[in-house]
N, C-alpha and C positions, 0 to 999 in steps of 0.2 A: 634565512628565508623570509620572506617576504610576507608580512602576516594577510592571510588572504580577507575577502570580506564576505562579513556575515549576513545576509539575506533577514531582516525583519520580520518577511511576512511571505506566507506562500505564493503570493503574486511575482513577489521579489525572487522567490527561490526560482520560479519558472522564467524567468524574464534571461535569457539565454544569452549573452553575448554570441555574435558571429564576426569567425574568424575570419572564415573566407565561403565560397560559396560550398554548401555541406556538411560544414562544420565547423562546431557551436561550442562555447565552453560555459560550463553552468558550474557556479559554489553551493558551499553544503549548509546546513539545515545545524543551528548552534545548538549547545547544552552540554551536558556532560556524558555524553556518548562515547564510547571508545571505537567503533565504525560508522560505517554508514548506514543510513537507514534504508530500506532496499526499495522501497516506497519511493523515498527520494529519486532515484537514481531512475525505476520504469519510466517516473513522470515525467523528466526532463530529457528524455529520450523518444518518451511519445511527442514532446515541445517540439523535439531539433525535428522530427520526423515529420509533424505535420506541416510547421515552418517551410517546406518545399514540396510541397502539392498545393492543388488549386484549392482556391477561399471557399469555391462548393462542397468540397470533398470532405468529410467528417469522420474520424476515426469510430468502425466496427467493432475490430478487433485488434489484439496483438498477443504475443506469445514471447515472451522473456527467459532468459536460463540466466543464473546468479553463476558468474563461474570463478569470481576470485575475489577476497573480503574486501571492501574501501578503506579508502585513506581520507579522514577528514583533515589534513593539513596539504590535499594535493588537489586542486580543482578536477570537475570531470570534463572532459574533451570526448565531445560526439558526433562520431563518424557516422554520415548518412549517405549510404549506396540506393539511386533512383531503379529498383528493381524494372520496375515495370508503371506505366501509365495507359491502363487501356480506355476504351470506348467509357467504361462506366469505372473500373477498379484501379485503385495505385496502390501499388506496394511500394513497399521502404524497410531495408534493412538499416538499423542503427547499433555501435560500436561506442560501449561506452569504456573510454580507457583512462589509466593511470600511468603512470610511472612505464607508459609505452607496453601494458599489459592489458588485456582485455576484462573487463569488471561485469560485465554486462554486455548480452550481444539479445537483441529484438528483431523479430519483425510486425510489420504493424501494418493494418491494410487498411485505407480510405476509400467511402463513395459518397456520390451526393443522396441526401431524402429519397426514397421512392415509396410511391404510396402501396398502401398495405394492409391486409387485416392484422388485428394483435391475438396473442395466444400466450395466456401467461398461467399455466398449471404449476408450476413453482409452490414450494413450499411456501409458505404465510407464516411470521409470528404476529401474535397478539399484543406484541406488546408495545406499551405508549410512549408515546414520544415525550422526554425532559419537559416538568413544567415552568413556566418563569419561577425564575427564583432558587430552582433547584440548584444545586451546588453541584459540578461538576472539575474535573481536573484540565491543566492545560498544558499539552506537551506539542513537541513538532509544530506548532502554528496552528492547532487544532484544540477543541473543547470537545471532551470525551467523557462521557457517563456509562460506565461497565453494567450490564444486566446480571453478567456470572461475573464474579469479582475475582482476582487473582486473591488466593490462599493457600495454605503449604498443610498438609496432610502426613505428617511425621517427615520423610524425605522426599516426598510426591507432592509437587508442585503444580497445582491444577491453574490454568490462563483462559483469561474471558473468549468465548467464542460467540458473545451476542455485544452489539458494541453501537452507541447514539454518537455521530459524529458530527461537527459542524466544522468546516473551513472559521478560523479565529476573526481573520481579516477580510474586507470587502475582496471580491476577483474582479478583473474585467470582465464586461458583457462578450464574451465572446464561448463558442461552443468546442473550440479546444482547448482552451484553457480550463474551463471546466470540465471536460475527459478529463485531462491532467490530476487535475486533484481528484475524481473520483479514483482514478491509479495510486494516487499516491496514500490514500483512505484506506484501499483492497488492500493494502499489506500488512495491516493492526493482525492482533490477534491468531488465533491458530483454532484449524475445525478441530484438531483433538486436546482442545483446552481442558475438557472438563472429560474424557474418555474413560471408564474403566475396565479397564481388557490385558489382563495377564503378559504382558514382555511388552504392552504397547507405551510406549514412554509420550507425553503428554506436548511435544513441542521439540524446537531444534529449527535448524539453520532450512530456508529455503532454496531450495534446488531450480524449479520453475514455475512462471504464473502467467494465469492465458485472464485475459478478460475479453469480455462480450458486451459491448456498449447496446442496451437496446431502447433507451429514451434519453434525451437530455433533461439533469434534473439539478438543483440546485445545489450544490455545498456548501452555501452559506447557512441553509438553513438545516436541519435536524435529519441525517441518514442513518437507519440502520443498516449497518454489518452483520449479517446472519451469517455462520459459518458450520458446516457439520461435516462430519468424518464420512468418509467414502469406502476405504477398505485400505489395509496395512500390511505389511509385510515385510520380512528380513531388511527391517529398520527403516521401511518406505512405507510414509505415509501419502496417502491422496486426499485432498476434504476439495467440498465444493462449497459455494456460499454465497448470496445475491446482496446487494445494495440496494434500499425501497427508501424512495422519501417516506414522510409522515402520512401521507393518505394511503398509502402500500404502494403504489407505483414502482414498476420496474427499472432501475436505471443501471444494471448492471447484474450479468450473470461472472462467475469466477470462477478461478478450480486452481490449485495448488500443488504439488507436489513436496515433502518435508522429508528431512533426513531426521530420525525420532532418535534420538539421543539419550540416555540419563544424565541427571545435569550433573556438574561436579559437587564436590562439598563445598569447595568457594560458593558458588552460584547459591547452593542449598542456603548456606549463610547469609548473600546477602538477601533473598528474598524471604527469610525469616525475619531479619531487620526492617527490613520493609512493608513487611505486614504486621510488624509491632508497632511500628511507627503508626501506620493508618487505625490501628486498635485506639493508640491512645489519641487519634487526633478526629473521635468521632464516629468514625467507619470514613470518613473521606476520601475521595481517590487521591493518595498521594505520590499516587507511581504510576504511570502509563501503564496499557495493554501491552502486551508481547510485540513490540515489533521486531520485524524477521529482519536481522542483519547481513552484507554480503558475504560470509564467510561456511559455504558448501564443505 
């Protein structure tokens, strides 16, 4: 099999190849991952959709469903259906396909900027952005600082639910690309990562993902992904989150449903080794926050 190109930056990851009208191909983030990062496919799907709308129409929402595990050794084909172009809104449906199977399905809506008042009553954190010279982890073309770190308590794994993130390399000066970058990082962490409730697990694969874009923010500067558990039952959990810039400006509001499941013994041993490695290296983040995989 021909070796696939590996994008060296997030900008390259989002630079899709146009194969035909409304048909695009994307390649995969590198590294030692076993499956595709869900944020990658969601971001590429949004980029594909945005390439089919008028230049003055920017994404204001997306609703995506993770349907199958993604394969690292296959490119992602992105089929865009132009559901509607109205006087104000454009709606698109994107199917991300590998080996003839849909791995991710997304609806996205686009509209031009409109005047109107602003209201932001969502929860705010007083967490400060990383200072100059502070050590950070690098992964998935991102710089990352966990404020609630990965930890292991017996056989219970706690995951980050508040993370400072910035894109490691420059992005084009393009509103659509910045929205795609926000989508990419929105799939890190889990709102249940620090939850302590009987029978409720702390993480698992994502089932669906929703993002509402509030304002244009710069993903190459520090953004705070702040997640909070909402409700859980029957092995399913829903959490919400905000993405804010260093000054507290609201870039996006998100919601995600997860399949909450107990970690296997193999996973526990892997996390245990990673936590011990961190401790040996002075607490530096040597492993990434929990990226949700395409594995429903």
